[in-house]
N, C-alpha and C positions, 0 to 999 in steps of 0.2 A: 400295434398288432404286426405277428410278424407272418409272414406267407412265404411259403416254398415256391420258387420259381423254376417250375417244369421246364421250362423255355431253355435252361441254363445248365440243365443235366448232361453230364457227357455221357458217351456211348462207351463201352466195352471195347478193349482192345483185342488183338487177335488171340493173344497168349490168355487173358480173361476169359475168352470164348470157351478156348480149348480146356483150360482148366474146369470150369463148369462142365463140360460135357464128360471130360476124364472124372470127376468126382461123381456124377450122375451114374456112369458106369460101373464105378465101386461101390456104389449105394445099391446099385442093382443086382452086383454080386453079394452083397452083403457084407460087406466090408465095411466096419465101423470104427474110423480112425478121426483124430483130432484134424482138423483143417489145415493146422499148420505142417502136419505131416502128407496129407494129399498135397497142398502144394508145393512142398519139395520134391516129390514125387512127380508130381507134373511139370515141374520146370526141368528136373531130369529127362522125363521123357520127350517133352516138349525138345531140348536139346540134340536128340538122336531121332528125331522126326525126318522123314524125307523132305528134300526142301519142295515138291510138288504139295504137299499136306500144308504146310507152312505157307505157302504162297495163297493155298484155297482160301485156309481161314484168314490171312490177310484180305484177299479179296470179299470174303464175306463180312469182315468188321468194315470196310470201307463203301460197303453197301448199305449197310445198317446206318454209317454216319451219315452219308446222303440222304438217306431217307428220313433221318433225324433231324436234319438238317431242315429239309424242305418243309415237313411238318412244324418246327419249330418257326420258321418264316410264314407258314400259313396261320398258325394260331397267333402270332405276333400282328399280322396285319389283320385279323379279325378282330382281337383286342381293340385294336386301334380305331377299329371303325366303330365298335359298339363304344367308346370314348366320346370319341365325336359324335354320334348320334345323340348319347346320352347328355352332352354339353352344348350341342346346337338348340338355341330357341326355335320354335318355330313360328313361324310368319302366318298371320292371319289365319288362326284355326277357323273351323266351319263353325257356322252358328249351329247351336244345341235346340232345336224346337221342343217346346215343353208342352204337351195336350193341356187345354185349359177344362 
């Protein structure tokens, strides 16, 4: 059985986030083009953006990465706790009283 591991998923970098926003703006303006064209336009636009905007996108990407890393660690801890609980034998279970 092949299971996908959501913990290992990588987050988007600053440019990918920028490209996503760029594509959504084009869609809202009713531009319908191939994603390869949109990616080229986004790359050209990214190169000409002000340093402050690029820094803002990089900071946003870093925040997303930090949040993802924290959630991934929490998910791994919870997963390990469940595995330990499931494989640890119980000691002296309480007797069950059966009415006669």
